[in-house]
C-alpha positions, 0 to 999 in steps of 0.5 A, a space after each residue: 637233387 632236382 633243384 641242384 640240377 636246375 641251378 646248374 642249368 641256370 648257371 650254365 645258361 648264364 655263362 653261355 650267354 656271356 661267352 657265345 657267340 662272342 665273349 662279353 656283351 659289348 662291341 664297338 661299331 663305326 658310325 661312318 663308312 670306311 670303304 675307300 681312300 676318300 673315307 680314310 682321308 676324312 676319318 683320319 689324316 688329313 681330314 680329322 685335323 679339321 675337327 680337331 681344330 674346331 674343337 680346340 677353338 670351341 670345346 663345346 663343338 666336341 658334341 658335334 664332331 665326336 661321340 662325346 655328347 652321347 657317351 657315358 662312362 660307367 666307372 667302378 672299383 668293384 668294392 660293392 657289387 650287387 649282392 656280391 660285395 667287394 669282388 674287385 674291379 676285374 670281377 665287376 666287369 660283367 655287371 658294368 658291361 650289363 649296365 652299358 647294354 641297358 644304356 644302349 637298349 633303353 635310351 640309345 646312349 653309347 657307353 664304355 665300362 671302366 673298371 679301376 684298381 683303386 680303392 682310395 676314394 680321393 685317388 679314384 676321384 682323380 682318375 674319374 675327373 681326368 676322363 672328362 674330355 672323353 665323356 658327356 657324363 659319368 655313372 659311378 657304380 658299385 663303390 662301397 659306402 662311405 667312399 662313394 659319397 667322397 668320390 661323387 662329391 669330389 667329382 661333382 665339385 671338379 667336373 663340368 659334366 653330370 656325375 651320377 652315382 646310380 646306386 644312390 640316386 637311381 634307387 632313390 628316384 625309383 623309390 621316390 616314384 613308388 612311394 609317391 604312388 603308394 601314398 596316393 593309393 593309401 590316402 596318406 600325406 608324406 608330411 604326416 607319415 612315420 618311416 622306419 628304414 634299415 640299411 645305412 649304406 649309400 642307397 638307404 641314405 640317398 632314399 631317405 634324403 630324397 623322401 625329405 626333398 619330397 616332404 617327409 619330416 626328418 623327425 619322422 625318420 627312424 634309421 636302423 642298421 646292424 647296430 640297431 637304431 641310429 641315435 644321438 651319442 651312438 659311436 658304433 658303425 656310425 658315419 656322418 651320413 647316418 648321424 644326420 638321422 640320429 634320434 634323441 630317444 631311449 629306443 634302441 632296436 628295430 622292433 621297438 621303433 616299428 610301433 605305428 610306422 606307416 612305411 618300412 624302407 628296407 635296403 639291408 638283408 634277408 629276414 630283417 623284418 618279422 611278421 610280428 613287426 608288421 603287426 605293429 605298423 599302421 593300417 595299410 602299411 607301405 613295405 618296401 623290402 628291397 634287399 636282393 635276392 631275398 628281401 627283408 620279408 617276403 610279400 606272402 608273409 606280409 599279406 598273411 599279417 596285413 592283407 591291405 599292405 602295399 608292397 614293393 621289392 627288388 625282385 621281378 617275380 613280385 609286383 612293384 619291382 624297384 628297378 633302377 633301369 626305370 631311371 638312369 637311362 632316361 635321366 642321362 638321356 635328358 641331361 646329355 641332350 641339353 648338355 647339362 653340367 650336372 644332374 641336380 635335385 630339380 632334374 631328379 624330382 622331375 624324373 620321379 614325377 614323370 615315372 609316377 605319372 606314367 604308372 597312373 596312366 593307361 598301360 602301354 600295349 608294348 609293356 602289356 605284351 612284354 608282361 602278358 600274365 601281369 595285371 597292370 592297372 594303377 593300384 597297390 600292385 602297380 605303383 611304377 611302370 615296367 622297364 619295357 614301357 616304351 613311353 619312359 623315354 619320351 616322358 622322363 627324358 623330356 621332363 629331365 631336359 625341361 628341369 635342366 633348362 629351368 634350373 639353369 644347368 643346360 648348356 644347349 637348351 632345346 627350343 621346342 620341347 614338344 618336338 624333342 619329346 616327339 623325336 624321342 617317341 619316334 626313336 622308340 616307336 619306329 613307325 611314328 615318323 613315317 605314319 605322321 602324314 597318314 595320322 595328319 590326313 586322318 585328323 582332317 575327318 572323323 571316321 567310324 572304324 569297325 573292328 571285327 574282332 572287338 574282344 581281342 585285347 590288342 583291339 581294345 588297346 588300339 581303341 583306347 589309343 584311337 580315342 586318346 590320340 585321334 579324331 576317329 571313333 572305334 566301333 567294336 564287334 563283340 559281346 559287351 560283357 567280354 569286352 568290358 571284362 577284358 578292358 578292365 583286366 587290361 587296365 584300360 580306361 575305356 568302357 563299352 557303350 560310354 567311350 565307344 559303340 559296340 555291336 553285339 552279334 548275339 543281340 543287336 537291334 539292327 540284326 534283321 536289317 543286316 541279315 536281310 541286306 546280306 541275303 539280298 546281296 547273296 541270294 543268287 549265289 546260293 545263300 538262303 535266308 537261314 544261312 544269311 541269319 546264321 552268318 550275321 550271328 556268328 561271322 564278325 567279318 561279315 557283320 563289319 562289312 555289312 556295317 560299312 555297306 549300310 553306312 553305319 561305319 566308314 571302314 572296317 578292320 579284321 584279320 587278328 585271327 584266321 586266314 587272310 583269303 577267308 576274310 577277303 571272301 566276305 569283304 569282296 562279297 559285300 563291298 565289292 563293286 564294278 569300281 571297287 575290287 581287291 587289287 593287292 595287299 601292300 606291306 610297309 616294312 620299316 627297316 634300319 635304313 629306311 622304309 621298303 614297300 612290298 606287294 602283292 603279299 596276299 590277294 592274288 596268288 599268281 596275278 596276271 600281267 594286268 593285275 600286276 600293272 594295277 598293283 603297281 599303280 595302286 602301290 604308287 598311290 598308297 606310297 604317296 600317303 606316307 609323303 614318299 615319292 614311289 620308286 617301284 621295281 617289278 621283281 622276278 626270276 628274270 632280269 631285263 629279259 634274260 630268262 623266258 620264265 613265267 614270272 619274267 614274261 608276266 613282268 614284261 607284259 605288265 611293263 608294256 601295260 604300264 608303258 602304254 600310257 603316261 605315269 606320274 611315278 617311277 617304275 622299272 623291271 623286270 629285275 632281281 631284288 638285289 638289282 632293285 636295291 643296289 644301284 651299282 649292281 643294276 648299273 652293270 646289268 642295265 646301264 640305261 635303267 629309268 630307276 635312280 638309286 635304290 627302289 623303295 617298293 618291290 612288286 612281285 609276280 607271285 604272292 609266295 615271293 612277296 609274302 616270303 620277303 615280307 616275312 623274312 624282313 620281319 623275322 630276320 631283318 628286324 623289320 616293323 610292318 605297317 599293313 597289310 594295306 588292302 588296295 583297291 577297296 576305296 579304304 573301306 576295309 583292311 585285313 591285318 594278319 594274326 601277328 599284328 600288334 596293338 601299335 600296328 592296329 592303331 597305324 591301320 586305323 589311321 590308314 582306314 581313317 583317311 578319307 579316300 579323297 586324300 590319296 585317290 
């Protein structure tokens, strides 16, 4: 009864997901403004005629003037949908919409799903071929075998754009990547192994064909289906594709051919492979039981018989899920970007190599965050990367693009493949482009960055990235055994004492020097020697600050847990001087329409006018670190003198301080946020404003307002934060917030790694 209620609950949740708030999973949005008559005249008659004429004169320009170059059709007739079978075109639409969503989510490819009431493969091919003027590529989906072979062959022969049957080739590519790594783990060569496969459908045949291209010998393939072993002379349930794998033998059943098999490849149905059959396989067998939702054999049953087995399934609740989403968005991305006329074997093998290599690399922080409870270290239980690994786009799509050019099918070759890969990475890592000037400045020096919370996995991943991507040296404060254990558990290559320095609060040779230094600074502020000793044993923020004070580190980062002002207290105690004192906290919010800086979010709860003026000047200085010209709005409840409120008075006084001497940046105030960001509205309120266009920085009169805007932009506006940046401390310390990610810590390390001369 409980299971029935759970199943009904899951069913209702799935249906609600598809129905609300709007039916379906897709909508169409315009990419150009249509706000006035001028826009209308360009979008449609008469302006649209110019684009039509250009395309008529040169059809290749369709990718410049229309969406065709980034548009894929997912086409089906609904004859072989998932595990549902022949449910018809209309019933297949939710699946095709889902496929379109995956294209957009993972590779930013626009997609139309097209469900066709046509079961004759030749007529279906005619329909697909007629769509060529609209699309840059075709993804055939869920068409039963052997019709799918016919449709794809006819379309590929007649069309000059990529045609890719994902059920065949997408599955084959991911299986190829998983098999490549499984053989590496098992220490076996593909030329030597015996493979037994079940399922003679499109996916099964395509997987075997791909394994042959990777080096598997045809005579070592034993293909079985519902009628038993495919052998010479068999007539039942045969197709031309199966016949290619017919064996000359007296053996007839799956059980009979399992003796000594190195690999089982299942694309058939539940329960096909028995534990007794597994016993007959070679040592450390590779078992890909890919039937969904119930595999040919459950992994637990395999492990009881062969604990050393390397297993993959099609399920997400077991390691090594063979999921086509690892492939199809990115192979299409690369193909579209070079205008490939087809997706050939070279491109598919490049895709395999890219996916396989990524699994062998260090796991990305983003993938680890999406799969928090899973161990993602290359080995038997981690053969292929996870779908949410953001590196897939850059690695796989650029490998495919390169292969397309090298094999001669690219009509729009890319001159600089490194720049192309960088652009793909920037589209995934939203901060990458804006952070480029900061990383470049940081690369001009080799700085030592101490992380106060060195045992945090996010810090460990940031340290790994620093070592791989920058010249800076991380120093981690924490217990060595804990750091080593967590680094290994996270699948990181870095090792304490080898790749980075560790400061152990429980046992460090500099402990005496550190507590005495702290006591000297604080002895007239009530800190006794015993208290100094206790703080320098337990307070990692104080330890990090003392390290910078003693020139054992150039900068420190803290704040992955705890309250901001608590950390700030120790930083100010130890590192504050007449020249250096906290001015304000600045957050860069990366939004869909560009960057927006917000200050002061943390340091001064109710800053004085003088403190606001200092914050404005510091904000301008730090904005320039990102290669951006500052345009700063001083925001308050009052707008250009219309209210005599506290925030208005403070902002007007701050404006007077700023106006008292020449400034090399643009600022204006006091004003509302909407006036700061909307030039037309500001023009109506104050036509003589010195600010042109929207402001790119908002400075507030109280921290509550600045922090509230920052949090709303993060949680509701989809903003990605870089920061907070602690201004006024000469880049010697930064305090992040507990919500920061590993990528955010890497960004902060680059900011901390920039010598102060670059922006002072």
